[in-house]
C-alpha positions in Angstrom: 93.5 116.8 -100.3 93.2 118.8 -97.1 89.7 120.3 -96.9 90.6 122.9 -94.2 93.6 124.1 -96.3 91.5 124.3 -99.4 88.7 126.1 -97.6 91.1 128.7 -96.2 92.6 129.2 -99.6 89.2 129.8 -101.2 88.4 132.3 -98.4 91.7 134.1 -98.8 91.3 134.4 -102.5 87.7 135.6 -102.2 88.6 138.2 -99.7 91.6 139.4 -101.7 89.2 140.1 -104.6 86.8 142.0 -102.2 84.0 139.5 -102.7 81.5 138.4 -100.0 80.4 134.9 -99.6 77.0 136.0 -100.8 78.4 137.5 -104.0 80.3 134.2 -104.8 77.2 132.2 -104.0 75.0 134.3 -106.2 77.4 134.0 -109.1 77.4 130.2 -108.7 73.7 129.9 -108.1 74.2 128.6 -104.6 73.6 129.7 -101.0 76.1 131.7 -99.0 75.8 128.9 -96.4 77.3 126.5 -99.0 80.3 128.9 -99.5 80.7 129.1 -95.7 80.9 125.3 -95.5 83.5 125.2 -98.2 85.6 127.9 -96.5 85.4 126.1 -93.1 86.6 122.9 -94.6 83.3 121.0 -94.0 82.8 120.0 -97.6 83.9 120.9 -101.1 81.8 122.6 -103.8 79.9 120.4 -106.2 82.2 119.3 -109.0 80.0 121.1 -111.5 81.2 124.6 -110.2 84.9 123.9 -109.9 85.9 125.6 -113.1 83.6 128.6 -112.6 84.8 129.0 -109.1 88.4 128.8 -110.1 87.9 131.3 -112.9 86.1 133.7 -110.5 89.0 133.4 -108.0 91.7 133.6 -110.6 93.3 130.2 -109.7 94.0 127.0 -111.6 92.2 123.8 -110.8 95.6 122.4 -109.5 95.8 125.3 -107.1 92.3 124.6 -106.0 93.1 121.0 -105.2 96.4 121.9 -103.6 94.9 124.7 -101.5 97.8 127.0 -102.3 99.4 129.0 -105.1 101.6 127.0 -107.5 104.4 128.7 -109.2 104.7 128.1 -113.0 108.0 126.3 -112.7 106.3 123.7 -110.6 
């Protein structure tokens, strides 16, 4: 898993939905500094928020780990 790639993917998905880091953080009960760290590839979110974050961003858990969109046929 490439933390930088995953972080950029999270940021791109968040921005495409018009959400701020603060809005994402509030929905997850975290700080916007945490979201910033994820997006910069410093660390990953806590495993307890993976599903909620993926649902919020409209991505699958596999796409989250891959750091990219995965077409259905793959």
